C-alpha positions, 0 to 999 in steps of 0.5 A, spaced: 397 955 173 394 957 180 390 953 185 383 956 184 380 951 191 381 946 196 374 942 198 374 939 205 369 934 206 364 935 213 360 930 216 357 936 220 358 942 215 354 946 221 359 944 226 365 945 221 363 951 219 363 954 227 372 951 228 371 955 220 368 961 222 373 962 227 380 960 224 379 963 217 379 969 218 385 971 222 389 968 216 385 973 212 379 968 210 372 971 209 366 966 207 364 969 200 357 963 198 354 959 202 350 953 200 349 951 208 347 945 211 351 943 205 357 947 204 360 954 205 366 956 202 372 962 205 376 966 200 384 967 201 387 971 200 390 972 194 383 970 191 384 962 193 378 959 196 376 952 202 370 950 200 367 944 207 361 941 205 359 935 204 361 930 199 357 929 193 358 921 192 353 921 200 359 918 203 362 919 210 367 924 208 374 921 211 380 924 212 386 922 208 393 919 211 398 924 209 393 929 206 392 937 209 392 943 207 397 949 208 394 955 210 399 962 209 400 967 214 403 974 214 406 973 220 408 968 226 403 971 230 399 969 225 401 963 226 400 963 233 393 966 232 390 962 227 392 954 231 390 958 238 383 959 235 383 952 231 384 948 237 379 953 241 374 951 236 374 945 236 380 942 234 386 938 235 393 938 236 397 936 232 404 942 232 403 947 237 406 954 233 414 954 232 421 953 227 421 948 222 428 948 221 427 940 217 422 944 212 427 950 210 431 956 214 425 960 215 420 956 216 414 956 221 409 953 224 403 949 227 398 944 225 392 942 227 386 938 225 379 940 224 373 938 228 372 933 222 379 931 223 382 934 217 389 936 218 392 943 216 398 946 218 399 955 218 406 957 216 409 962 215 417 963 211 419 968 214 424 973 211 431 970 209 438 973 213 
Protein backbone atom coordinates (compact mmCIF):
# COMPACT_ATOMS: atom_id res chain seq x y z
CA UNK A 1 0.00 0.00 0.00
CA UNK A 2 1.17 3.54 -0.70
CA UNK A 3 -0.11 6.98 0.18
CA UNK A 4 -2.45 8.37 -2.48
CA UNK A 5 -3.33 11.84 -1.18
CA UNK A 6 -3.28 14.21 1.76
CA UNK A 7 -6.02 16.76 2.50
CA UNK A 8 -4.96 20.12 3.93
CA UNK A 9 -7.81 22.22 5.31
CA UNK A 10 -8.13 25.88 4.44
CA UNK A 11 -10.60 28.61 5.31
CA UNK A 12 -9.59 30.61 2.21
CA UNK A 13 -8.48 28.32 -0.63
CA UNK A 14 -7.78 31.25 -2.98
CA UNK A 15 -5.32 32.73 -0.46
CA UNK A 16 -3.81 29.33 0.28
CA UNK A 17 -3.52 28.64 -3.43
CA UNK A 18 -1.15 31.56 -3.99
CA UNK A 19 1.10 29.99 -1.34
CA UNK A 20 0.91 26.45 -2.77
CA UNK A 21 1.21 27.67 -6.39
CA UNK A 22 4.56 29.18 -5.40
CA UNK A 23 5.82 26.22 -3.34
CA UNK A 24 4.65 23.08 -5.15
CA UNK A 25 6.46 23.64 -8.51
CA UNK A 26 9.74 23.97 -6.61
CA UNK A 27 9.42 20.37 -5.49
CA UNK A 28 8.00 18.95 -8.71
CA UNK A 29 4.30 19.54 -8.00
CA UNK A 30 1.68 20.70 -10.48
CA UNK A 31 -2.03 21.52 -10.41
CA UNK A 32 -4.08 18.60 -11.72
CA UNK A 33 -7.58 19.58 -10.55
CA UNK A 34 -9.28 22.70 -9.33
CA UNK A 35 -12.73 23.34 -7.99
CA UNK A 36 -12.36 26.93 -6.91
CA UNK A 37 -13.18 28.44 -4.54
CA UNK A 38 -13.41 25.16 -2.62
CA UNK A 39 -10.43 23.01 -3.63
CA UNK A 40 -7.25 22.63 -5.64
CA UNK A 41 -5.16 19.48 -6.11
CA UNK A 42 -1.40 19.25 -6.70
CA UNK A 43 0.20 16.08 -8.00
CA UNK A 44 3.70 15.42 -6.66
CA UNK A 45 6.61 13.50 -8.12
CA UNK A 46 5.80 9.83 -7.73
CA UNK A 47 2.06 10.38 -8.18
CA UNK A 48 0.85 11.28 -4.68
CA UNK A 49 -1.42 14.31 -4.35
CA UNK A 50 -2.04 17.17 -1.97
CA UNK A 51 -5.55 18.60 -1.89
CA UNK A 52 -6.04 22.04 -0.35
CA UNK A 53 -9.74 22.36 0.41
CA UNK A 54 -12.41 23.77 2.65
CA UNK A 55 -13.63 21.14 5.12
CA UNK A 56 -16.42 18.90 3.85
CA UNK A 57 -18.40 19.38 7.07
CA UNK A 58 -18.53 23.17 6.43
CA UNK A 59 -16.89 23.89 9.80
CA UNK A 60 -13.73 25.98 10.12
CA UNK A 61 -10.45 24.38 9.14
CA UNK A 62 -8.15 24.16 12.14
CA UNK A 63 -4.57 22.98 12.58
CA UNK A 64 -3.71 19.84 14.47
CA UNK A 65 -0.98 19.77 17.10
CA UNK A 66 1.55 17.21 15.93
CA UNK A 67 0.21 16.99 12.37
CA UNK A 68 2.69 17.69 9.59
CA UNK A 69 3.06 16.85 5.91
CA UNK A 70 6.62 15.89 4.89
CA UNK A 71 7.49 16.79 1.29
CA UNK A 72 10.44 15.00 -0.26
CA UNK A 73 12.95 17.15 -2.14
CA UNK A 74 15.73 16.11 -4.50
CA UNK A 75 18.51 18.29 -3.08
CA UNK A 76 19.44 20.65 -0.25
CA UNK A 77 19.00 23.49 -2.76
CA UNK A 78 15.43 22.37 -3.42
CA UNK A 79 14.73 22.35 0.33
CA UNK A 80 16.08 25.89 0.62
CA UNK A 81 14.15 27.08 -2.45
CA UNK A 82 10.82 25.59 -1.31
CA UNK A 83 11.27 27.02 2.20
CA UNK A 84 12.11 30.48 0.82
CA UNK A 85 9.07 30.35 -1.49
CA UNK A 86 6.88 29.37 1.46
CA UNK A 87 8.05 32.33 3.53
CA UNK A 88 7.78 34.76 0.59
CA UNK A 89 4.18 33.73 -0.06
CA UNK A 90 2.45 34.06 3.29
CA UNK A 91 4.03 31.17 5.17
CA UNK A 92 5.73 31.40 8.55
CA UNK A 93 9.06 29.90 9.52
CA UNK A 94 9.06 26.84 11.77
CA UNK A 95 12.72 25.92 11.23
CA UNK A 96 15.44 27.15 8.91
CA UNK A 97 17.00 24.79 6.37
CA UNK A 98 19.76 22.67 7.85
CA UNK A 99 21.02 19.29 8.93
CA UNK A 100 18.90 17.48 11.50
CA UNK A 101 21.16 14.65 12.76
CA UNK A 102 18.58 13.76 15.41
CA UNK A 103 16.42 12.41 12.54
CA UNK A 104 19.21 10.47 10.83
CA UNK A 105 22.73 11.00 9.55
CA UNK A 106 21.63 12.32 6.14
CA UNK A 107 18.50 14.28 7.07
CA UNK A 108 18.40 17.86 5.77
CA UNK A 109 15.15 19.74 6.31
CA UNK A 110 13.25 22.97 6.73
CA UNK A 111 9.84 23.71 8.23
CA UNK A 112 7.06 26.20 7.47
CA UNK A 113 3.39 26.81 8.13
CA UNK A 114 1.00 27.76 5.35
CA UNK A 115 -1.34 30.80 5.67
CA UNK A 116 -3.88 28.63 7.56
CA UNK A 117 -1.23 27.42 10.02
CA UNK A 118 -0.75 23.89 8.62
CA UNK A 119 2.79 22.67 9.25
CA UNK A 120 4.94 21.09 6.57
CA UNK A 121 8.51 19.97 6.21
CA UNK A 122 10.71 19.99 3.16
CA UNK A 123 13.22 17.15 3.44
CA UNK A 124 16.18 15.70 1.60
CA UNK A 125 17.95 12.57 2.79
CA UNK A 126 21.24 13.01 0.93
CA UNK A 127 23.68 10.33 0.06
CA UNK A 128 25.05 7.91 2.63
CA UNK A 129 28.80 8.00 3.11
